[in-house]
All heavy atoms as an XYZ file, in Angstrom:
1014
protein
N     105.256     78.936     88.643
C     104.436     80.174     88.588
C     105.086     81.295     89.389
O     105.379     81.015     90.576
C     103.064     79.852     89.062
C     102.111     81.005     89.036
S     100.461     80.351     89.299
C      99.678     81.612     90.192
N     105.202     82.407     88.815
C     105.859     83.539     89.534
C     104.771     84.183     90.415
O     103.648     84.155     90.125
C     106.323     84.608     88.527
O     107.312     84.011     87.718
N     105.301     84.659     91.471
C     104.355     85.417     92.388
C     104.683     86.929     92.199
O     105.857     87.330     92.323
C     104.585     85.005     93.845
O     104.270     83.681     93.985
C     103.698     85.832     94.772
N     103.738     87.734     91.994
C     103.968     89.136     91.856
C     103.263     89.880     93.026
O     102.147     89.533     93.398
C     103.293     89.685     90.565
C     104.001     89.232     89.302
C     103.541     88.184     88.631
C     105.096     89.931     88.837
C     104.173     87.670     87.485
C     105.762     89.438     87.752
C     105.334     88.424     87.038
N     103.905     90.877     93.462
C     103.289     91.772     94.529
C     103.083     93.088     93.811
O     104.050     93.696     93.417
C     104.240     91.918     95.741
C     104.355     90.679     96.487
C     105.415     89.816     96.361
C     103.350     90.349     97.434
C     105.527     88.615     97.032
C     103.483     89.146     98.143
C     104.555     88.274     97.944
N     101.852     93.445     93.628
C     101.513     94.631     92.929
C     100.945     95.636     93.865
O      99.931     95.372     94.515
C     100.495     94.414     91.795
C     100.859     93.238     90.827
C      99.707     93.013     89.880
C     102.112     93.722     90.036
N     101.582     96.782     94.103
C     101.158     97.780     95.020
C     100.385     98.835     94.114
O     100.888     99.337     93.207
C     102.282     98.473     95.645
C     103.046     97.506     96.581
C     104.024     96.710     96.104
C     102.644     97.487     97.965
C     104.736     95.898     96.948
C     103.331     96.605     98.723
C     104.394     95.826     98.341
N      99.078     98.975     94.384
C      98.245     99.858     93.488
C      97.882    101.043     94.314
O      97.238    100.944     95.407
C      97.010     99.027     93.044
C      96.171     99.966     92.104
C      97.448     97.851     92.211
N      98.156    102.186     93.747
C      97.777    103.429     94.358
C      97.063    104.215     93.298
O      97.484    104.478     92.179
C      99.014    104.292     94.781
C      98.594    105.572     95.407
C      99.871    103.439     95.714
N      95.845    104.699     93.690
C      95.053    105.512     92.739
C      95.630    106.890     92.777
O      95.923    107.412     93.814
C      93.576    105.541     93.100
C      92.987    104.203     93.174
S      92.894    103.397     91.550
C      91.690    104.389     90.748
N      95.763    107.548     91.644
C      96.302    108.892     91.501
C      95.424    109.901     92.186
O      95.806    110.965     92.589
C      96.475    109.304     90.091
N      94.174    109.457     92.470
C      93.217    110.344     93.198
C      93.472    110.341     94.674
O      92.776    111.006     95.451
C      91.799    109.996     92.875
O      91.660    108.613     93.138
C      91.462    110.183     91.381
N      94.332    109.518     95.141
C      94.620    109.419     96.531
C      94.189    108.030     97.134
O      93.760    107.166     96.377
N      94.276    107.922     98.389
C      93.905    106.657     99.030
C      95.136    105.868     99.466
O      96.257    106.243     99.054
N      94.867    104.841    100.180
C      95.931    104.005    100.686
C      96.262    102.933     99.657
O      95.428    102.417     98.930
C      95.451    103.273    101.937
C      95.171    104.260    103.093
C      96.529    104.971    103.550
O      97.521    104.264    103.640
O      96.448    106.171    103.848
N      97.533    102.602     99.481
C      97.940    101.506     98.610
C      97.386    100.197     99.078
O      97.189     99.991    100.319
C      99.480    101.545     98.623
C      99.846    102.428     99.701
C      98.681    103.191    100.232
N      97.261     99.258     98.266
C      96.880     97.921     98.656
C      97.623     96.998     97.765
O      98.102     97.267     96.687
C      95.319     97.708     98.538
C      94.760     97.762     97.155
C      94.613     96.765     96.341
C      94.325     99.068     96.726
C      94.055     96.799     95.102
C      93.808     99.235     95.371
C      93.591     98.050     94.682
N      97.733     95.719     98.281
C      98.572     94.733     97.629
C      97.695     93.653     96.945
O      96.748     93.189     97.604
C      99.413     94.020     98.637
C     100.308     92.930     98.013
C     100.384     95.020     99.414
N      98.017     93.366     95.692
C      97.338     92.288     95.024
C      98.271     91.119     94.946
O      99.337     91.185     94.331
C      96.976     92.776     93.560
C      96.082     93.948     93.397
C      95.958     94.280     91.931
C      94.698     93.626     93.991
N      97.880     90.018     95.555
C      98.717     88.817     95.458
C      97.760     87.599     95.653
O      96.668     87.797     96.077
C      99.804     88.823     96.530
O     100.648     87.685     96.340
C      99.246     88.777     97.936
N      98.238     86.502     95.286
C      97.456     85.278     95.413
C      97.341     84.951     96.897
O      98.320     85.068     97.683
C      98.056     84.077     94.722
C      98.024     84.331     93.155
C      98.476     83.147     92.417
O      98.226     81.994     92.922
O      99.088     83.288     91.372
N      96.186     84.514     97.359
C      95.886     84.191     98.673
C      96.368     82.716     98.957
O      95.771     81.785     98.449
C      94.350     84.325     98.995
C      94.047     84.059    100.446
O      94.881     83.589    101.198
O      92.891     84.367    100.873
N      97.416     82.540     99.816
C      97.891     81.183     99.978
C      96.897     80.297    100.704
O      97.032     79.060    100.706
C      99.120     81.427    100.807
C      99.031     82.757    101.457
C      98.079     83.475    100.541
N      95.832     80.828    101.363
C      94.929     80.072    102.077
C      93.844     79.404    101.169
O      93.065     78.542    101.617
C      94.225     80.835    103.173
O      93.431     81.921    102.645
N      93.776     79.888     99.912
C      92.756     79.298     99.017
C      93.103     77.856     98.677
O      94.238     77.468     98.569
C      92.742     80.142     97.679
C      92.185     81.543     97.797
C      92.388     82.207     96.406
C      90.786     81.583     98.256
N      92.074     76.996     98.542
C      92.290     75.700     98.087
C      92.748     75.666     96.577
O      92.546     76.674     96.001
C      90.951     74.839     98.215
O      89.955     75.422     97.229
C      90.402     74.914     99.611
N      93.225     74.602     96.190
C      93.680     74.493     94.740
C      92.547     74.766     93.801
O      92.696     75.574     92.846
C      94.312     73.126     94.459
C      94.761     72.910     93.043
C      95.858     73.872     92.674
C      95.331     71.469     92.884
N      91.379     74.252     94.073
C      90.171     74.489     93.150
C      89.840     75.963     93.240
O      89.553     76.595     92.165
C      88.998     73.624     93.608
C      87.760     73.920     92.707
C      86.629     73.006     93.140
O      86.677     72.211     93.973
N      85.494     73.272     92.389
N      89.843     76.580     94.372
C      89.465     78.004     94.498
C      90.564     78.835     93.750
O      90.194     79.833     93.102
C      89.358     78.420     95.903
N      91.793     78.477     93.781
C      92.886     79.184     93.122
C      92.728     79.114     91.666
O      92.874     80.102     90.860
C      94.221     78.666     93.461
C      94.731     79.083     94.744
C      96.118     78.659     94.981
N      96.480     78.726     96.456
C      97.554     78.302     96.946
N      98.437     77.782     96.197
N      97.778     78.342     98.236
N      92.221     77.923     91.091
C      92.123     77.763     89.734
C      90.889     78.556     89.171
O      90.884     78.991     88.105
C      91.829     76.235     89.336
C      93.172     75.472     89.519
C      92.937     73.923     89.380
O      91.859     73.504     89.524
N      94.027     73.291     89.088
N      89.877     78.743     90.050
C      88.714     79.498     89.666
C      88.821     80.988     89.895
O      88.170     81.795     89.338
C      87.430     78.991     90.432
C      87.118     77.572     90.120
C      86.000     76.946     91.038
O      85.582     77.669     91.913
O      85.636     75.821     90.823
N      89.720     81.347     90.808
C      89.965     82.758     91.160
C      90.698     83.507     90.026
O      91.511     82.897     89.336
C      90.672     82.878     92.479
N      90.491     84.717     89.941
C      91.237     85.545     88.986
C      92.625     85.927     89.578
O      92.757     86.178     90.754
C      90.458     86.819     88.697
C      91.169     87.621     87.595
C      90.215     87.766     89.943
C      90.315     88.749     87.037
N      93.646     85.803     88.752
C      94.982     86.021     89.165
C      95.252     87.525     89.326
O      94.453     88.362     88.749
C      95.991     85.474     88.187
O      95.987     86.373     86.989
N      96.210     87.924     90.119
C      96.573     89.363     90.275
C      96.822     90.022     88.907
O      96.493     91.246     88.667
C      97.770     89.392     91.209
C      97.723     88.087     91.938
C      97.101     87.161     90.940
N      97.490     89.369     88.019
C      97.779     89.913     86.696
C      96.537     90.152     85.886
O      96.374     91.130     85.229
C      98.842     89.049     85.935
C     100.151     89.011     86.769
C      99.029     89.549     84.553
C     101.090     88.091     86.241
N      95.659     89.133     85.910
C      94.360     89.350     85.160
C      93.568     90.491     85.730
O      92.932     91.213     84.981
C      93.518     87.973     85.243
C      94.131     86.846     84.485
C      93.380     85.587     84.697
O      93.117     85.241     85.921
O      93.096     84.916     83.727
N      93.591     90.644     87.097
C      92.830     91.697     87.717
C      93.490     93.076     87.269
O      92.712     93.964     86.933
C      92.888     91.599     89.227
C      92.222     92.698     89.996
C      90.711     92.818     89.607
C      92.322     92.387     91.519
N      94.694     93.178     87.303
C      95.458     94.359     86.874
C      95.210     94.675     85.407
O      94.889     95.746     85.028
C      97.008     94.238     87.069
C      97.820     95.504     86.782
C      97.352     96.660     87.663
C      99.212     95.222     86.948
N      95.145     93.638     84.532
C      94.868     93.764     83.092
C      93.564     94.314     82.962
O      93.327     95.165     82.078
C      94.915     92.341     82.481
C      94.514     92.350     80.992
C      95.565     92.649     79.987
O      96.733     92.397     80.289
O      95.260     93.166     78.957
N      92.559     93.969     83.737
C      91.199     94.549     83.640
C      91.093     95.987     84.145
O      90.271     96.771     83.665
C      90.155     93.729     84.494
C      90.006     92.348     83.932
C      89.019     91.547     84.764
N      88.752     90.246     84.334
C      87.971     89.398     84.929
N      87.327     89.756     85.937
N      87.886     88.103     84.437
N      91.934     96.315     85.098
C      91.830     97.612     85.732
C      92.596     98.762     85.061
O      92.226     99.923     85.230
C      92.299     97.504     87.203
C      91.452     96.634     88.072
C      90.021     97.106     88.212
O      89.858     98.367     88.442
O      89.056     96.300     88.187
N      93.636     98.484     84.381
C      94.476     99.534     83.794
C      93.771    100.202     82.660
O      93.009     99.516     81.863
C      95.933     99.081     83.445
C      96.629     98.720     84.641
C      95.884     97.968     82.417
N      94.017    101.499     82.441
C      93.479    102.237     81.310
C      94.576    102.914     80.577
O      95.695    103.031     81.111
C      92.385    103.246     81.842
C      91.233    102.574     82.509
C      92.973    104.303     82.822
N      94.266    103.374     79.452
C      95.258    104.241     78.765
C      95.709    105.409     79.523
O      94.857    106.124     80.121
C      94.766    104.721     77.311
O      94.422    103.544     76.504
C      95.677    105.616     76.559
N      96.949    105.517     79.679
C      97.493    106.569     80.591
C      97.921    106.123     81.981
O      98.601    106.907     82.685
N      97.635    104.878     82.294
C      98.028    104.367     83.579
C      99.563    104.224     83.518
O     100.140    103.879     82.555
C      97.457    102.862     83.918
O      95.997    103.113     84.018
C      98.061    102.358     85.120
N     100.190    104.606     84.632
C     101.707    104.591     84.758
C     102.035    103.431     85.677
O     101.421    103.277     86.792
C     102.244    105.825     85.342
C     101.956    107.091     84.469
C     102.567    108.335     85.127
C     102.539    106.931     83.069
N     102.960    102.617     85.341
C     103.419    101.486     86.191
C     104.920    101.750     86.493
O     105.729    101.694     85.659
C     103.279    100.126     85.426
C     101.894     99.836     85.037
C     103.844     98.989     86.339
C     101.619     98.638     84.231
N     105.106    102.039     87.844
C     106.497    102.301     88.339
C     107.029    101.050     88.904
O     106.323    100.288     89.527
C     106.421    103.422     89.336
C     106.131    104.790     88.812
C     104.923    105.215     88.648
C     107.192    105.631     88.471
C     104.606    106.519     88.069
C     106.959    106.908     88.040
C     105.703    107.298     87.809
N     108.366    100.916     88.821
C     109.030     99.741     89.477
C     110.040    100.306     90.414
O     110.714    101.268     90.156
C     109.782     98.913     88.348
O     108.920     98.465     87.357
N     110.225     99.464     91.513
C     111.304     99.738     92.440
C     112.256     98.632     92.317
O     112.258     97.630     93.059
C     110.759     99.731     93.838
C     110.202    101.104     94.242
C     110.004    101.213     95.754
O     109.677    100.188     96.424
N     110.127    102.369     96.319
N     113.183     98.789     91.299
C     114.173     97.684     90.981
C     115.435     97.954     91.773
O     115.502     98.725     92.732
N     116.491     97.324     91.310
C     117.771     97.425     91.943
C     118.827     98.215     91.202
O     119.992     98.070     91.509
C     118.282     96.097     92.327
C     118.463     95.180     91.088
O     118.223     95.646     89.993
O     118.935     94.003     91.177
N     118.421     99.100     90.291
C     119.376     99.920     89.590
C     119.930    101.039     90.370
O     119.233    102.104     90.490
C     118.738    100.374     88.287
S     119.958    101.239     87.209
N     121.048    100.917     90.918
C     121.649    101.876     91.874
C     121.939    103.141     91.065
O     121.762    104.286     91.703
C     122.886    101.399     92.554
C     122.614    100.159     93.487
C     123.892     99.665     94.091
C     121.640    100.580     94.598
N     122.359    103.112     89.857
C     122.672    104.300     89.099
C     121.420    105.246     88.921
O     121.501    106.377     89.159
C     123.195    103.913     87.722
N     120.276    104.609     88.618
C     119.021    105.405     88.505
C     118.667    105.968     89.875
O     118.339    107.114     89.933
C     117.940    104.576     87.928
C     116.630    105.279     87.964
C     118.236    104.154     86.476
N     118.723    105.209     90.911
C     118.361    105.663     92.180
C     119.262    106.865     92.649
O     118.782    107.829     93.183
C     118.438    104.575     93.210
C     117.323    103.590     93.202
C     117.506    102.452     94.207
C     116.322    101.503     94.098
N     116.471    100.418     95.108
N     120.610    106.765     92.377
C     121.497    107.762     92.806
C     121.226    109.086     91.964
O     121.297    110.138     92.471
C     122.962    107.291     92.653
N     121.083    108.933     90.620
C     120.903    110.061     89.800
C     119.584    110.834     90.040
O     119.504    112.016     90.099
C     120.975    109.643     88.318
C     120.884    110.862     87.272
C     121.981    111.611     87.197
C     119.741    111.056     86.689
C     121.908    112.760     86.317
C     119.646    112.112     85.798
C     120.718    112.969     85.593
O     120.632    113.984     84.752
N     118.479    109.993     90.168
C     117.122    110.656     90.274
C     116.741    110.880     91.762
O     115.793    111.655     91.927
C     116.085    109.745     89.704
O     115.987    108.502     90.392
C     116.384    109.417     88.236
N     117.456    110.387     92.720
C     117.083    110.449     94.147
C     115.625    109.957     94.280
O     114.850    110.596     95.105
C     117.205    111.879     94.580
C     118.642    112.386     94.572
C     119.538    111.547     95.515
O     119.301    111.465     96.744
N     120.611    111.015     94.972
N     115.176    108.993     93.548
C     113.823    108.426     93.633
C     113.943    106.911     93.921
O     114.952    106.319     93.519
C     113.170    108.616     92.277
O     111.972    107.907     92.237
N     112.934    106.418     94.662
C     112.991    104.964     94.889
C     112.552    104.161     93.623
O     112.822    102.982     93.483
C     111.937    104.749     95.892
C     110.975    105.901     95.739
C     111.770    107.078     95.273
N     112.005    104.877     92.572
C     111.567    104.179     91.334
C     112.695    104.138     90.360
O     113.453    105.146     90.171
C     110.390    104.906     90.745
C     109.266    104.996     91.737
C     108.797    106.264     92.128
C     108.582    103.896     92.230
C     107.770    106.400     92.992
C     107.498    104.028     93.110
C     107.101    105.315     93.472
O     106.070    105.450     94.312
N     112.829    103.011     89.730
C     113.967    102.862     88.702
C     113.482    102.715     87.273
O     114.262    102.758     86.403
C     114.787    101.642     89.052
O     113.959    100.444     89.160
C     115.481    101.776     90.403
N     112.187    102.591     87.102
C     111.618    102.331     85.757
C     110.092    102.695     85.714
O     109.438    102.588     86.774
C     111.732    100.875     85.438
C     111.596    100.522     83.952
N     112.629    100.801     83.064
C     110.572     99.997     83.326
C     112.275    100.474     81.822
N     111.044     99.970     81.914
N     109.689    103.076     84.558
C     108.319    103.393     84.406
C     107.807    102.930     82.973
O     108.586    102.989     82.078
C     108.012    104.891     84.591
C     108.551    105.763     83.501
C     106.468    105.183     84.645
N     106.573    102.412     82.999
C     105.952    102.103     81.763
C     104.619    102.717     81.680
O     104.010    103.092     82.599
N     104.141    103.005     80.421
C     102.831    103.695     80.139
C     101.940    102.677     79.477
O     102.357    102.010     78.528
C     103.056    104.859     79.244
C     101.723    105.565     79.035
C     104.129    105.857     79.897
N     100.680    102.593     80.020
C      99.722    101.668     79.474
C      98.893    102.309     78.312
O      98.523    103.500     78.433
C      98.712    101.158     80.495
C      97.562    100.387     79.937
C      99.404    100.486     81.665
N      98.737    101.610     77.253
C      97.835    101.934     76.191
C      96.851    100.747     75.985
O      97.331     99.570     75.813
C      98.528    102.257     74.899
C      97.542    102.408     73.763
C      99.402    103.445     75.053
N      95.552    100.980     76.049
C      94.585     99.926     75.767
C      94.472     99.746     74.328
O      94.184    100.742     73.593
C      93.189    100.242     76.454
C      93.133    100.385     77.942
C      93.417     99.138     78.670
N      92.629     97.990     78.336
C      92.481     96.968     79.096
N      93.177     96.829     80.194
N      91.741     95.955     78.675
N      94.568     98.541     73.792
C      94.430     98.274     72.406
C      93.742     96.913     72.292
O      94.147     95.880     72.684
C      95.851     98.144     71.852
C      95.770     98.088     70.308
C      97.110     97.890     69.630
N      98.129     98.796     70.016
C      99.448     98.457     69.892
N      99.822     97.323     69.511
N     100.360     99.352     70.231
N      92.562     96.977     71.630
C      91.693     95.781     71.422
C      91.509     95.012     72.739
O      91.697     93.821     72.851
C      92.341     94.841     70.401
C      92.512     95.491     69.090
O      91.709     96.353     68.657
N      93.605     95.236     68.336
N      91.085     95.680     73.808
C      90.860     95.095     75.123
C      92.067     94.461     75.782
O      91.899     93.671     76.654
C      89.664     94.092     75.001
C      88.317     94.780     74.726
O      88.202     95.942     75.166
O      87.564     94.163     74.069
N      93.285     94.875     75.320
C      94.481     94.377     75.948
C      95.315     95.543     76.436
O      95.201     96.602     75.871
C      95.319     93.559     74.884
O      94.649     92.389     74.550
N      96.078     95.307     77.484
C      96.948     96.334     78.061
C      98.294     96.176     77.367
O      98.927     95.148     77.502
C      97.088     96.222     79.496
N      98.720     97.176     76.606
C     100.029     97.231     76.023
C     100.873     98.222     76.780
O     100.410     99.324     77.057
C      99.945     97.657     74.504
C      98.965     96.760     73.777
C     101.267     97.724     73.878
C      99.316     95.323     73.734
N     102.143     97.904     77.055
C     102.946     98.737     77.922
C     104.107     99.212     77.010
O     104.796     98.466     76.367
C     103.557     97.965     79.049
C     102.585     97.178     79.768
C     104.377     98.907     79.999
C     101.429     97.996     80.390
N     104.329    100.534     76.993
C     105.411    101.203     76.407
C     106.473    101.578     77.453
O     106.006    102.174     78.452
C     105.006    102.447     75.612
C     104.292    102.169     74.313
C     102.955    102.036     74.305
C     104.957    102.113     73.127
C     102.258    101.746     73.067
C     104.324    101.901     71.886
C     102.982    101.677     71.880
O     102.269    101.447     70.731
N     107.692    101.274     77.268
C     108.766    101.683     78.191
C     110.081    101.732     77.329
O     110.079    101.500     76.178
C     108.886    100.718     79.321
C     109.470     99.370     78.944
O     109.197     98.933     77.839
O     110.246     98.806     79.674
N     111.027    102.291     77.967
C     112.305    102.435     77.375
C     113.396    101.854     78.254
O     113.334    102.013     79.508
C     112.651    103.903     77.063
O     113.890    103.971     76.472
N     114.322    101.146     77.711
C     115.408    100.573     78.528
C     116.737    100.650     77.716
O     116.805    100.689     76.501
C     115.001     99.094     78.814
O     115.995     98.531     79.756
C     114.940     98.212     77.632
N     117.788    100.803     78.513
C     119.088    100.917     77.980
C     119.410     99.786     76.997
O     119.135     98.607     77.274
C     120.134    100.923     79.125
N     119.947    100.175     75.823
C     120.338     99.196     74.851
C     119.251     98.694     73.959
O     119.492     98.076     72.895
N     117.970     98.884     74.409
C     116.824     98.394     73.537
C     115.981     99.477     73.025
O     115.145     99.316     72.128
C     116.025     97.421     74.372
C     116.730     96.202     74.794
C     115.871     95.237     75.568
C     116.643     94.032     76.078
N     115.852     93.154     77.023
N     116.068    100.677     73.594
C     115.184    101.821     73.183
C     113.763    101.591     73.667
O     113.496    100.848     74.673
N     112.806    102.203     72.911
C     111.413    102.039     73.320
C     110.882    100.709     72.970
O     111.154    100.205     71.801
C     110.618    103.131     72.634
C     109.087    102.992     72.917
C     111.100    104.552     73.106
N     110.193    100.106     73.888
C     109.593     98.757     73.650
C     108.088     98.821     73.768
O     107.542     99.711     74.469
C     110.126     97.782     74.747
C     111.582     97.579     74.816
C     111.964     96.546     75.795
N     111.634     96.979     77.117
C     111.892     96.230     78.252
N     112.463     95.110     78.140
N     111.610     96.780     79.463
N     107.391     97.949     73.145
C     105.969     97.774     73.218
C     105.682     96.378     73.458
O     106.136     95.545     72.638
C     105.326     98.269     71.869
S     103.584     98.054     71.738
N     105.096     96.016     74.605
C     104.864     94.666     74.999
C     103.622     94.465     75.800
O     103.057     95.437     76.263
C     106.070     94.114     75.736
C     106.513     94.868     76.956
C     107.846     94.500     77.529
O     108.174     93.338     77.435
N     108.514     95.359     78.128
N     103.180     93.137     75.922
C     102.051     92.894     76.663
C     102.212     93.202     78.204
O     103.453     93.181     78.619
C     101.626     91.438     76.562
O     102.577     90.609     77.113
C     101.348     91.105     75.136
N     101.234     93.346     78.969
C     101.388     93.511     80.405
C     102.136     92.368     81.070
O     102.965     92.525     81.878
C     100.035     93.775     81.052
C      99.997     93.830     82.562
C     100.739     95.182     82.975
C      98.555     93.851     83.030
N     101.790     91.133     80.667
C     102.439     89.931     81.264
C     103.975     89.919     81.002
O     104.700     89.719     81.853
C     101.742     88.640     80.779
O     100.360     88.646     81.072
C     102.449     87.421     81.323
N     104.287     90.226     79.736
C     105.699     90.303     79.364
C     106.399     91.411     80.171
O     107.567     91.215     80.646
C     105.880     90.430     77.895
C     105.561     89.197     77.093
O     105.418     88.122     77.724
N     105.423     89.294     75.808
N     105.738     92.549     80.244
C     106.371     93.633     80.970
C     106.612     93.292     82.452
O     107.661     93.498     82.994
C     105.491     94.906     80.916
C     105.940     96.083     81.682
C     106.993     96.889     81.175
C     105.492     96.381     82.946
C     107.568     97.928     81.864
C     106.005     97.432     83.631
C     107.015     98.301     83.118
O     107.492     99.288     83.813
N     105.585     92.653     83.116
C     105.674     92.268     84.477
C     106.820     91.230     84.672
O     107.583     91.220     85.676
C     104.405     91.874     85.110
C     103.404     92.986     85.173
C     102.037     92.332     85.592
C     103.817     94.109     86.121
N     106.903     90.308     83.729
C     107.939     89.230     83.757
C     109.338     89.946     83.714
O     110.263     89.487     84.470
C     107.790     88.228     82.635
C     106.690     87.265     82.861
O     106.196     87.089     84.037
O     106.325     86.572     81.839
N     109.480     90.911     82.887
C     110.676     91.644     82.717
C     111.057     92.440     84.035
O     112.299     92.551     84.353
C     110.612     92.551     81.562
C     111.992     93.182     81.179
O     112.952     92.437     81.085
O     112.024     94.393     81.026
N     110.135     92.928     84.758
C     110.265     93.699     85.907
C     110.448     92.828     87.177
O     111.012     93.391     88.174
C     109.158     94.726     86.151
C     109.040     95.764     85.070
C     110.254     96.521     84.865
O     110.823     97.128     85.718
N     110.729     96.517     83.575
N     110.041     91.659     87.158
C     110.139     90.745     88.322
C     111.599     90.590     88.714
O     112.468     90.367     87.855
C     109.562     89.365     87.895
C     109.232     88.562     89.086
O     109.152     88.984     90.167
N     109.135     87.210     88.892
N     111.960     90.712     89.936
C     111.152     90.725     91.148
C     110.916     92.116     91.748
O     110.648     92.263     92.938
C     112.099     89.937     92.106
C     113.482     90.357     91.790
C     113.431     90.526     90.294
N     111.045     93.162     90.918
C     110.828     94.547     91.469
C     109.369     94.721     92.001
O     108.422     93.955     91.495
C     111.087     95.549     90.280
N     109.212     95.536     92.905
C     107.896     95.979     93.371
C     107.295     96.855     92.364
O     107.944     97.739     91.789
C     107.996     96.653     94.726
C     108.472     95.764     95.848
C     108.433     96.499     97.231
O     108.249     97.668     97.265
O     108.737     95.789     98.157
N     105.987     96.697     92.103
C     105.342     97.460     91.081
C     104.288     98.411     91.743
O     103.544     97.905     92.598
C     104.554     96.496     90.082
C     105.553     95.480     89.479
C     103.830     97.229     88.975
C     106.604     96.054     88.632
N     104.224     99.582     91.309
C     103.227    100.611     91.745
C     102.527    101.104     90.548
O     103.082    101.471     89.554
C     103.922    101.759     92.445
C     104.608    101.311     93.747
C     105.890    100.713     93.709
C     104.047    101.569     94.942
C     106.508    100.243     94.872
C     104.686    101.102     96.155
C     105.915    100.549     96.045
O     106.567    100.077     97.211
N     101.188    101.123     90.690
C     100.268    101.464     89.542
C      99.540    102.779     89.896
O      98.887    102.884     90.935
C      99.355    100.339     89.285
C      98.379    100.655     88.177
C     100.136     99.042     88.926
N      99.602    103.744     88.996
C      98.973    104.977     89.138
C      98.014    105.215     87.993
O      98.472    105.232     86.829
C      99.965    106.146     89.205
C     100.880    106.051     90.410
C     102.053    105.298     90.385
C     100.517    106.768     91.562
C     102.882    105.210     91.508
C     101.392    106.742     92.665
C     102.472    105.948     92.643
N      96.727    105.334     88.318
C      95.730    105.591     87.214
C      95.517    107.101     87.057
O      95.610    107.801     87.948
C      94.424    104.964     87.616
C      94.466    103.418     87.805
N      94.679    102.552     86.792
C      94.441    102.657     88.953
C      94.685    101.347     87.181
N      94.563    101.404     88.505
N      95.129    107.454     85.826
C      94.814    108.906     85.649
C      93.652    109.301     86.434
O      92.749    108.508     86.694
C      94.561    109.048     84.144
C      94.754    107.647     83.526
C      94.997    106.643     84.581
N      93.608    110.568     86.836
C      92.486    111.108     87.599
C      91.187    111.067     86.762
O      90.065    110.781     87.221
C      92.691    112.535     88.086
C      93.745    112.498     89.235
C      93.990    113.978     89.662
N      95.112    113.992     90.464
C      95.115    114.269     91.791
N      93.932    114.586     92.338
N      96.233    114.291     92.489
N      91.357    111.409     85.457
C      90.239    111.444     84.536
C      90.610    110.576     83.319
O      91.782    110.670     82.900
C      89.835    112.804     84.051
C      89.401    113.789     85.146
C      88.919    115.111     84.589
C      89.993    115.786     83.861
N      89.595    117.088     83.411
N      89.626    109.830     82.763
C      90.066    109.040     81.617
C      90.374    109.892     80.360
O      89.848    111.003     80.258
C      88.684    108.250     81.302
C      87.789    108.531     82.383
C      88.262    109.646     83.218
N      91.273    109.473     79.572
C      91.671    110.162     78.383
C      90.561    110.018     77.325
O      89.944    108.945     77.289
C      92.949    109.615     77.805
C      94.277    110.245     78.400
C      94.415    109.838     79.880
C      95.439    109.733     77.591
N      90.374    110.992     76.514
C      89.389    110.923     75.406
C      90.015    110.015     74.415
O      91.243    109.753     74.437
C      89.123    112.335     74.760
O      90.389    112.793     74.187
C      88.610    113.328     75.761
N      89.242    109.601     73.490
C      89.714    108.716     72.358
C      90.804    109.434     71.571
O      91.914    108.833     71.280
C      88.589    108.239     71.536
C      88.988    107.255     70.369
C      89.468    105.978     70.965
O      88.966    105.461     72.040
O      90.435    105.432     70.342
N      90.585    110.727     71.350
C      91.605    111.531     70.573
C      92.904    111.555     71.397
O      93.989    111.398     70.841
C      91.024    112.899     70.281
C      92.056    113.778     69.478
C      91.533    115.232     69.332
O      90.346    115.464     69.687
O      92.264    116.020     68.798
N      92.839    111.881     72.726
C      94.073    111.985     73.523
C      94.787    110.653     73.672
O      95.995    110.571     73.661
C      93.725    112.543     74.876
C      93.305    113.984     74.864
C      94.469    114.871     74.501
C      94.075    116.346     74.595
N      95.077    117.234     74.072
N      93.980    109.555     73.726
C      94.529    108.217     73.772
C      95.374    107.903     72.534
O      96.446    107.396     72.607
C      93.407    107.197     73.988
O      92.761    107.321     75.179
N      94.761    108.263     71.405
C      95.429    108.045     70.118
C      96.667    108.856     70.017
O      97.795    108.437     69.534
C      94.509    108.348     68.949
C      93.434    107.299     68.822
C      92.364    107.661     67.645
O      92.514    108.690     67.147
N      91.397    106.803     67.549
N      96.629    110.132     70.439
C      97.862    111.012     70.471
C      98.940    110.507     71.333
O     100.095    110.521     70.979
C      97.422    112.390     70.861
C      96.621    113.137     69.887
C      96.103    114.488     70.393
O      96.207    114.798     71.589
N      95.519    115.412     69.544
N      98.542    109.957     72.512
C      99.545    109.410     73.411
C     100.239    108.240     72.779
O     101.446    108.144     72.815
C      98.846    108.969     74.769
C      99.780    108.224     75.683
C     100.866    109.163     76.219
C      98.958    107.695     76.871
N      99.539    107.228     72.140
C     100.172    106.177     71.507
C     101.070    106.532     70.393
O     102.153    106.057     70.247
C      99.105    105.146     71.051
C      99.855    103.882     70.552
C      98.908    102.614     70.396
O      97.660    102.860     70.388
O      99.480    101.546     70.294
N     100.612    107.539     69.563
C     101.510    107.973     68.431
C     102.786    108.546     69.021
O     103.875    108.300     68.470
C     100.757    109.017     67.629
C     101.741    109.776     66.733
C      99.685    108.327     66.827
N     102.659    109.322     70.148
C     103.828    109.941     70.752
C     104.808    108.875     71.315
O     105.949    108.945     71.139
C     103.411    110.889     71.893
C     104.580    111.505     72.632
C     105.257    112.574     72.073
C     104.970    111.016     73.823
C     106.307    113.119     72.759
C     105.994    111.567     74.524
C     106.757    112.668     74.009
O     107.742    113.190     74.628
N     104.266    107.902     71.974
C     105.067    106.718     72.505
C     105.741    106.045     71.424
O     106.888    105.602     71.552
C     104.189    105.879     73.396
C     103.650    106.542     74.676
C     102.585    105.589     75.291
C     104.720    106.863     75.579
């Protein structure tokens, strides 16, 4: 089982916090507890941006940013679908779990929109992506 460290920062401000499995939980408590990925799956909304701090030196040098990748969340049928673009593959559309597996072991930062998108704006965003 992979361990993910998800740093979540609300776009409205506030301090970042880390979502990770608590190693002090008993096995039974871990099985009953919600995983960090499941929690993130419930919390993201259409328009949420997921930034990664990977190890791509070319991107870091060119952008002068600590972030090397970004994905955009679209909610579809109560699931979080992530759109992103990567060299050689173009635009991809994948589940949150697959996206996080692909980004592992990068640190993940999540930014939620200040205001929810309307249904019309959500549809426009997905068409654009």
